[in-house]
N, C-alpha and C positions, 0 to 999 in steps of 0.2 A: 377582338375577343368574341368568342362564340359561347353559347350556352348549350348544354345537353342535359337531358333529364335522366336522373338516376334515382330510382325509388321515389318518384314524385318530388324530388328536390331539384331546383335549378342551380347548377354549379357552374361558375364561370370557367371556361377552358381557353387557355391562351396557346396559340400555335407558335412555336419557336423554330426559327430557321438558323442552323449553325453553319458557319463558314470556317474553313481553315485556310489561312494565308501564311505563307512562308516569306518573311520579310528580311532582307539583308540590311543590317543596321550599321555595320562598320564600313561605311562608304569611303572614308579616308582613314588610313592606318594611323596617322598622326593625331587624330582626334577621337577620344572615347565617345561612345554612344550609349546613354542609359535609356533614352526614350525610343519607342518604336516608331516615332514620327520623324525625328530629327537627330542629327549628331549634337554633341554638347555645345558646339559653337553656333548652332543653327545655320550652318553654312550649306549643308546638304540635307535634302528632305527625302525620306523613303517613299515608296509607292503606296503606303498604307492608306493615307488620306484619300488618294485618288480611287483606290479600290473600294473604300467605304462609301464615298460619294457616288460612284457609278452604280452601286447597289442600293442607294437610298437608306443606308444604315446610319442612324444618328445616335444610338445608345450603345455604349460599350460596357462590358463587365470585365474589368481588368483584374487578373489574379497573378500572384507570384510569391516568391519567398522573400525577396528583399524589398519591403514596402518603402524603405527610405531611399532607394535608388531607382531601379527600373520601373517599378509600379508607380512610384510617386511622379517621376518625370514623364512617363507615358500619360498618366491621368492629367497632369498639368498642361502638357501640350495638347491633349485632346480637348480640354476646356478652352484653351486659347483658339483652337480651330472651330469652336462652336458645337462640339460634340458633348453629349451627356455621358458621364462615366460614373461607375460606382464599383 
């Protein structure tokens, strides 16, 4: 966090770095995949966790339309992997 002065006020300013990853989630056609990290059977893992770890990313903002499926299971798996999500 950095501060910059604007009309004699110190305002906190946070630098955000945005990454775009394209992750293939249907690694096995026979098993559905709601999570961005694993298939539903937790048999296959996508490369997302490795990509985040390599870049020291520990906080995720997960958005989507179906919070009862894809968003929910991605947030759940992120938590199990030790990542902070909201």
